[in-house]
C-alpha positions as CSV (number, residue, x, y, z in Angstrom):
1,M,-4.5,-14.6,19.2
2,F,-3.7,-17.8,17.3
3,F,-0.7,-16.2,15.5
4,D,2.6,-16.9,17.2
5,R,5.4,-14.4,16.4
6,P,9.0,-14.4,17.5
7,D,10.3,-11.9,20.1
8,A,12.5,-9.0,19.0
9,G,16.1,-10.0,19.0
10,T,15.4,-13.7,18.3
11,K,18.4,-15.4,16.7
12,V,17.5,-16.5,13.3
13,L,19.1,-18.7,10.6
14,L,18.2,-17.5,7.1
15,V,17.7,-20.2,4.4
16,H,17.7,-18.8,0.8
17,I,16.0,-20.9,-1.9
18,E,17.1,-20.4,-5.5
19,A,18.6,-17.2,-4.4
20,N,20.2,-14.3,-6.2
21,E,21.8,-11.1,-4.8
22,S,18.5,-9.2,-4.6
23,T,16.5,-11.9,-3.0
24,V,19.2,-12.6,-0.4
25,E,19.4,-8.9,0.5
26,E,15.6,-8.7,0.7
27,L,15.3,-11.6,3.2
28,R,18.0,-9.9,5.3
29,E,16.0,-6.7,5.2
30,L,12.8,-8.5,6.1
31,A,14.4,-10.2,9.1
32,L,15.9,-6.9,10.2
33,S,12.5,-5.1,9.8
34,A,11.0,-7.8,12.0
35,G,13.5,-7.1,14.8
36,L,15.3,-10.5,14.3
37,T,19.0,-11.0,14.7
38,S,20.6,-12.9,11.8
39,V,23.3,-15.4,13.0
40,G,23.8,-17.4,9.9
41,E,22.8,-17.9,6.3
42,L,22.5,-20.9,4.0
43,V,21.6,-21.3,0.3
44,A,19.6,-24.3,-1.0
45,K,18.7,-25.1,-4.6
46,K,15.5,-26.9,-5.0
47,R,13.6,-26.9,-8.3
48,N,10.9,-29.4,-7.1
49,P,10.1,-28.8,-3.5
50,D,9.8,-31.8,-1.3
51,P,6.1,-32.0,-0.2
52,K,7.2,-33.1,3.4
53,T,10.1,-30.7,4.2
54,Y,10.5,-28.5,1.0
55,I,14.3,-29.2,1.0
56,G,16.0,-32.6,0.6
57,K,17.4,-34.8,3.4
58,G,21.0,-33.8,2.8
59,K,20.3,-30.0,2.9
60,L,17.9,-30.6,5.9
61,E,20.8,-32.1,7.9
62,E,23.1,-29.3,6.8
63,V,20.6,-26.7,8.1
64,H,20.2,-28.6,11.4
65,V,24.0,-28.7,11.9
66,L,24.4,-25.0,11.2
67,A,21.5,-24.0,13.3
68,E,23.1,-25.9,16.3
69,E,26.4,-24.2,15.7
70,V,25.1,-20.7,15.6
71,C,22.5,-21.4,18.4
72,A,19.6,-20.2,16.1
73,E,16.2,-20.1,17.9
74,L,14.3,-19.7,14.6
75,V,14.9,-20.9,11.0
76,L,13.5,-18.6,8.4
77,F,12.8,-19.8,4.8
78,D,12.5,-17.4,1.9
79,Q,9.5,-19.3,0.5
80,E,6.0,-19.9,1.5
81,L,5.8,-23.2,3.5
82,S,2.7,-25.4,3.8
83,P,1.5,-26.3,7.3
84,T,2.8,-29.8,6.8
85,Q,6.2,-28.6,5.7
86,E,6.5,-26.2,8.7
87,R,5.5,-29.0,11.1
88,N,7.9,-31.5,9.7
89,L,10.8,-29.0,9.5
90,E,10.2,-28.0,13.2
91,T,10.3,-31.6,14.2
92,A,13.5,-32.3,12.2
93,L,15.3,-29.1,13.1
94,E,14.1,-29.1,16.8
95,R,13.4,-25.4,16.7
96,R,10.8,-23.0,15.3
97,V,10.4,-22.5,11.6
98,L,8.9,-19.6,9.8
99,G,8.1,-19.1,6.1
100,R,8.0,-15.9,4.1
101,T,4.3,-15.2,4.6
102,G,4.6,-15.6,8.4
103,L,7.5,-13.2,8.5
104,I,5.7,-10.5,6.5
105,L,2.6,-10.9,8.7
106,N,4.9,-10.5,11.7
107,I,6.2,-7.1,10.4
108,F,2.7,-5.9,9.5
109,A,1.5,-6.8,13.0
110,Q,4.3,-4.6,14.5
111,R,3.6,-1.7,12.2
112,A,-0.2,-1.3,12.3
113,R,-1.2,1.8,14.2
114,T,-4.8,2.7,13.3
115,H,-7.9,0.7,14.3
116,E,-8.5,-0.3,10.6
117,G,-4.9,-1.3,10.1
118,K,-4.9,-3.5,13.1
119,L,-8.2,-5.2,12.0
120,Q,-6.7,-5.8,8.5
121,V,-3.6,-7.4,9.9
122,E,-5.5,-9.5,12.4
123,L,-7.7,-10.8,9.6
124,A,-4.6,-11.8,7.5
125,Q,-3.0,-13.5,10.6
126,L,-6.1,-15.5,11.4
127,Q,-6.6,-16.6,7.8
128,H,-3.0,-17.7,7.8
129,S,-3.3,-19.4,11.1
130,A,-6.5,-21.3,10.2
131,T,-4.4,-23.9,8.3
132,R,-1.9,-24.2,11.1
133,L,-3.9,-24.8,14.2
134,V,-2.4,-28.3,14.7
135,R,1.2,-27.2,14.5
136,G,3.0,-28.3,17.7
137,W,-0.1,-27.8,19.9
138,S,-0.4,-31.0,21.9
139,H,-3.7,-29.9,23.5
140,L,-5.5,-29.8,20.2
141,D,-6.0,-33.6,20.1
142,R,-7.7,-33.7,23.5
143,Q,-11.4,-33.8,24.0
144,R,-13.0,-31.0,26.0
145,G,-13.4,-32.3,29.5
146,G,-15.7,-31.3,32.3
147,S,-17.7,-32.5,35.3
148,G,-21.0,-34.1,35.7
149,R,-21.6,-36.8,33.2
150,G,-18.5,-38.8,34.0
151,S,-15.3,-36.8,33.9
152,G,-13.6,-39.7,32.1
153,S,-15.9,-39.5,29.1
154,A,-14.3,-38.4,25.9
155,I,-17.4,-36.4,25.1
156,G,-17.3,-34.3,28.3
157,V,-20.0,-32.2,29.9
158,T,-21.5,-30.7,26.8
159,G,-22.2,-34.0,25.2
160,T,-21.3,-32.6,21.8
161,G,-18.1,-34.5,21.3
162,E,-16.4,-31.3,20.2
163,T,-12.6,-31.6,20.3
164,Q,-10.4,-28.8,21.3
165,L,-9.2,-28.5,17.7
166,E,-12.8,-28.1,16.6
167,S,-13.5,-25.6,19.3
168,D,-10.4,-23.5,18.2
169,Q,-11.5,-23.7,14.6
170,R,-15.0,-22.6,15.4
171,M,-13.8,-19.6,17.5
172,L,-11.3,-18.6,14.8
173,G,-14.0,-18.8,12.2
174,D,-16.3,-16.6,14.3
175,R,-13.5,-14.0,14.8
176,I,-12.8,-13.9,11.1
177,K,-16.6,-13.3,10.4
178,S,-16.6,-10.5,13.0
179,I,-13.6,-8.7,11.6
180,N,-15.0,-9.0,8.0
181,R,-18.2,-7.4,9.2
182,R,-16.3,-4.5,10.8
183,L,-14.1,-4.1,7.7
184,L,-17.2,-4.0,5.5
185,R,-18.4,-1.0,7.5
186,V,-15.0,0.6,6.9
187,R,-15.3,-0.2,3.2
188,K,-18.8,1.4,3.0
189,Q,-17.5,4.6,4.8
190,R,-14.6,4.8,2.3
191,A,-17.0,4.4,-0.6
192,Q,-19.2,7.2,0.8
193,N,-16.1,9.5,1.2
194,R,-15.1,8.8,-2.4
195,R,-18.6,9.6,-3.7
196,A,-18.4,12.9,-1.8
197,R,-15.1,13.7,-3.4
198,Q,-16.3,12.8,-6.8
199,K,-19.4,15.0,-6.3
200,A,-17.1,17.9,-5.4
201,D,-14.9,17.2,-8.4
202,I,-11.9,16.5,-6.2
203,R,-9.2,14.3,-8.0
204,T,-7.5,11.5,-6.1
205,V,-3.9,10.5,-6.6
206,S,-2.5,7.3,-5.0
207,L,1.2,6.5,-4.4
208,V,2.1,2.9,-5.1
209,G,5.4,1.2,-5.3
210,Y,7.8,-1.5,-4.0
211,T,8.4,-1.3,-0.3
212,N,11.2,1.1,0.6
213,A,11.0,3.0,-2.7
214,G,10.6,6.2,-0.8
215,K,6.8,6.7,-1.0
216,S,6.4,8.2,2.5
217,T,9.4,10.5,2.1
218,L,8.0,11.8,-1.1
219,F,4.5,12.1,0.4
220,N,5.9,14.2,3.2
221,Q,7.8,16.4,0.8
222,V,4.8,17.1,-1.5
223,C,2.2,17.5,1.2
224,N,4.4,19.0,4.0
225,A,3.2,16.0,6.1
226,E,4.9,14.1,8.9
227,V,4.2,10.5,8.0
228,H,6.8,8.1,9.5
229,A,9.5,7.4,6.9
230,A,12.5,5.1,7.5
231,D,15.1,3.2,5.4
232,Q,13.4,-0.2,6.1
233,L,10.8,-2.4,4.5
234,F,7.2,-1.6,5.4
235,A,8.1,1.5,7.4
236,T,4.5,2.7,7.1
237,L,1.5,0.5,6.9
238,D,-1.6,2.5,7.6
239,P,-3.1,4.5,4.7
240,T,-2.7,8.3,4.9
241,L,-4.7,10.9,3.0
242,R,-3.7,14.6,2.6
243,Q,-5.0,17.5,0.7
244,L,-2.9,18.9,-2.1
245,D,-3.5,22.1,-4.1
246,L,-2.5,21.9,-7.8
247,P,-2.4,24.7,-10.3
248,V,-5.5,24.7,-12.6
249,V,-6.8,21.4,-11.1
250,G,-7.3,22.9,-7.6
251,T,-7.8,20.6,-4.6
252,A,-6.7,17.0,-4.9
253,I,-6.3,14.2,-2.4
254,L,-3.0,12.3,-2.2
255,T,-3.0,8.8,-0.7
256,D,0.0,7.0,0.6
257,T,-0.5,3.2,0.6
258,V,1.3,0.1,1.9
259,G,4.3,-0.9,-0.1
260,F,4.3,-4.0,-2.3
261,I,6.9,-6.7,-2.3
262,R,7.9,-9.9,-4.2
263,Q,5.4,-12.7,-3.5
264,L,3.1,-10.4,-1.5
265,P,0.9,-12.9,0.4
266,H,-2.6,-13.2,-1.1
267,G,-4.1,-13.1,2.4
268,L,-2.7,-9.6,2.9
269,I,-4.1,-8.5,-0.5
270,D,-7.5,-9.8,0.5
271,A,-7.3,-8.3,4.0
272,F,-6.2,-4.9,2.7
273,R,-8.7,-4.8,-0.1
274,A,-10.7,-2.0,1.6
275,T,-7.5,0.1,1.7
276,L,-6.4,-0.8,-1.8
277,E,-9.7,0.2,-3.2
278,E,-8.4,3.8,-2.8
279,V,-5.8,2.7,-5.4
280,N,-8.4,1.1,-7.6
281,Q,-10.6,4.2,-7.6
282,A,-7.9,6.8,-8.0
283,D,-7.7,9.2,-11.0
284,L,-3.9,8.8,-11.2
285,L,-1.3,6.5,-9.8
286,L,2.2,7.7,-9.0
287,H,4.3,4.5,-9.3
288,I,7.3,5.3,-7.2
289,V,10.5,3.5,-8.3
290,D,13.8,3.4,-6.5
291,A,16.0,4.7,-9.4
292,S,19.1,3.5,-7.6
293,A,17.9,-0.1,-7.2
294,S,19.8,-2.6,-9.5
295,D,16.7,-4.7,-9.9
296,R,14.2,-1.9,-10.4
297,P,12.6,-3.6,-13.5
298,L,11.7,-6.6,-11.3
299,H,10.3,-4.3,-8.6
300,M,8.1,-2.5,-11.2
301,Q,6.9,-5.9,-12.5
302,E,5.9,-7.0,-9.0
303,V,4.0,-3.8,-8.4
304,N,2.1,-4.0,-11.7
305,A,1.2,-7.6,-10.9
306,V,-0.4,-6.6,-7.6
307,L,-2.2,-3.7,-9.4
308,T,-3.6,-6.2,-11.9
309,E,-4.8,-8.5,-9.1
310,I,-6.7,-5.7,-7.4
311,G,-8.2,-4.4,-10.7
312,A,-6.2,-1.2,-10.9
313,A,-4.2,-2.0,-14.1
314,T,-6.2,0.4,-16.2
315,V,-5.8,3.4,-13.9
316,P,-3.6,6.1,-15.5
317,Q,0.0,5.8,-14.2
318,L,2.9,8.2,-13.9
319,L,6.3,6.6,-13.2
320,V,8.3,8.5,-10.6
321,Y,12.0,7.6,-10.5
322,N,13.0,8.5,-6.9
323,K,16.3,8.8,-5.2
324,I,18.2,10.5,-8.1
325,D,20.5,12.0,-5.4
326,L,22.1,8.5,-5.3
327,I,22.7,8.3,-9.0
328,N,24.0,10.6,-11.7
329,E,20.6,11.9,-12.9
330,K,19.0,15.4,-13.1
331,P,15.4,16.2,-12.3
332,R,13.3,16.2,-15.4
333,I,10.1,15.1,-17.1
334,D,10.2,12.4,-19.8
335,R,7.3,12.7,-22.3
336,D,5.7,10.4,-24.9
337,E,5.2,11.1,-28.6
338,N,2.1,13.1,-27.8
339,G,3.9,15.3,-25.3
340,L,2.3,13.9,-22.2
341,P,4.4,13.2,-19.1
342,V,5.2,9.5,-18.6
343,R,8.2,9.7,-16.2
344,V,9.5,12.1,-13.6
345,W,13.0,12.0,-12.2
346,L,13.3,13.4,-8.6
347,S,14.6,13.1,-5.1
348,G,11.9,12.9,-2.4
349,L,14.7,13.4,0.2
350,S,16.2,16.6,-1.2
351,G,13.2,18.0,-2.9
352,Q,14.8,18.1,-6.4
353,G,12.2,17.6,-9.1
354,I,9.2,18.2,-6.9
355,N,8.1,21.1,-9.1
356,Q,8.4,18.9,-12.2
357,L,6.2,16.3,-10.4
358,L,3.5,18.8,-9.6
359,Q,3.6,20.1,-13.2
360,A,3.2,16.5,-14.6
361,M,0.4,15.7,-12.2
362,T,-1.4,18.9,-13.2
363,E,-1.1,18.0,-16.9
364,L,-2.4,14.5,-16.5
365,L,-5.3,15.4,-14.1
366,S,-6.5,18.5,-15.9
367,H,-9.0,18.3,-18.7
368,D,-10.5,20.8,-21.2
369,V,-8.0,23.5,-20.1
370,I,-8.6,26.9,-21.8
371,E,-7.2,30.4,-21.6
372,H,-9.9,33.0,-21.1
373,V,-10.2,36.7,-20.4
374,L,-12.8,37.3,-17.7
375,K,-14.1,40.8,-16.7
376,I,-15.8,41.1,-13.3
377,A,-17.0,43.9,-11.1
378,P,-15.3,44.9,-7.8
379,A,-18.1,43.2,-5.9
380,Q,-17.0,39.8,-7.2
381,G,-14.2,39.5,-4.7
382,Q,-15.1,35.9,-3.7
383,L,-15.0,34.7,-7.3
384,R,-11.6,36.4,-7.7
385,A,-10.3,34.7,-4.5
386,E,-11.4,31.3,-5.7
387,L,-9.8,31.7,-9.1
388,Y,-6.5,32.7,-7.3
389,Q,-6.9,29.7,-5.0
390,L,-7.1,27.4,-8.1
391,G,-3.9,29.0,-9.4
392,A,-5.8,30.0,-12.5
393,V,-4.9,33.7,-12.7
394,L,-2.1,34.5,-15.2
395,D,-2.6,38.2,-15.2
396,E,-4.8,40.9,-13.6
397,Q,-5.7,44.4,-14.7
398,V,-7.7,47.0,-12.8
399,D,-9.6,49.7,-14.7
400,D,-10.4,53.2,-13.5
401,H,-13.7,52.1,-11.9
402,G,-12.2,49.2,-10.0
403,G,-13.4,46.6,-12.5
404,L,-11.1,43.6,-12.9
405,T,-9.9,41.9,-16.1
406,L,-8.4,38.5,-15.3
407,R,-6.5,36.4,-17.8
408,L,-7.0,32.8,-16.8
409,R,-5.7,29.4,-17.5
410,I,-8.3,27.0,-16.1
411,E,-10.4,23.9,-16.8
412,A,-13.6,25.1,-18.6
413,H,-16.0,23.2,-16.4
414,N,-14.3,24.7,-13.3
415,L,-14.6,28.2,-14.6
416,K,-18.3,27.7,-15.5
417,R,-19.0,26.2,-12.1
418,L,-17.4,29.2,-10.3
419,V,-19.2,31.8,-12.5
420,K,-22.5,30.1,-11.9
421,K,-21.8,30.0,-8.2
422,A,-21.2,33.7,-8.2
423,G,-24.6,34.3,-9.9
424,L,-23.2,35.6,-13.1
425,D,-24.5,34.9,-16.6
426,L,-22.3,32.5,-18.7
427,Y,-23.5,33.9,-22.0
428,T,-22.8,37.6,-21.0
429,L,-19.3,36.7,-20.0
430,G,-18.6,34.9,-23.2
431,L,-18.5,31.5,-21.6
432,E,-21.5,30.0,-23.3
433,A,-22.9,30.2,-26.8
434,P,-26.6,29.5,-27.3
435,S,-25.8,25.9,-28.0
436,D,-22.8,25.8,-25.7
437,A,-20.8,24.6,-28.7
438,G,-17.2,23.7,-28.0
439,W,-17.8,23.7,-24.2
440,V,-19.1,20.2,-23.7
């Protein structure tokens, strides 16, 4: 593995660039999530980054002195650093330097559990490392040696004149191609699964949101699942799908995805594109927002920026203001001028507002909903059971001969599908006029 990451417990000095309260706290949380131990912090203001070291000479000396005082093994910058800047900073500071992207990749590498997740993280790591092969590796400027044609020759036994750097670059490129091929197979499998769900008329709902907004906690509450959830950034990384039964709509698939963050590295977006396609192809997005966060508008802006980048900006979205147990808010549904849900206030931890969320999801996912009275014979028990499973039965009456009269609230196409499946005639049951007018 080309990617070099710090050990857990490594002492780190945090360098904040153009910082405010939220960005300072976020870098602290990122370092904590990576298992690093913060031993000092320093704020630097730099409108025009120095192409060699990002920060100026005076601030560079200040960082060096503080790093020596606190015995920092690693200096962490809250900005993306170029390979040249990292190399020059390490030389000047006499210790390892890591930028924001490298830190996030570190966390992702620790959190990936599934085969797909590990492949995606490795791809992002390799793409990031491709521009950093020369950093501090003295062996890379040596020619490959060997025996035979004069061991002192710079060309070596192969006669190709390939340097160690060229060899590393070639091997890295081959590995990237191999992972991309394997992820392409994953992508095709996901596409096949989506087509099967669409054919079965199963709606898909994806949870998106800023990292640590409470997506996994809410996911567990709604689906009665056991996805790992913790009060830390990127607590869960691998995508999780669970079945959910909604009134009227029936079976839906709920997907929990990786959390977004400010300046999410483009390499990660590219590497996780197969996973994020679940978001792009969803019928509805639940945009989970930490209602207690002071900078929630900024978090929402960052999430929407990533959604735009992956082509999901036009997918219908329901805002879910989570963690109302931390603020003075009651569970409720906010609606637009047409009466459609636009925002739900709830607590994924306590379960307050979950019923309102399910109601809002049902309203946004259901189409051509009707109320209809259906009369069926006692022998149609399977049809009756499926209607109950959909949550479509509002009332049921039994006549003296065992016949059933069901008052339903259901999507018209679902009712027609189930009636046809039961072998009953749509026209006889009042579900289809000769021209099927009003049912298209």
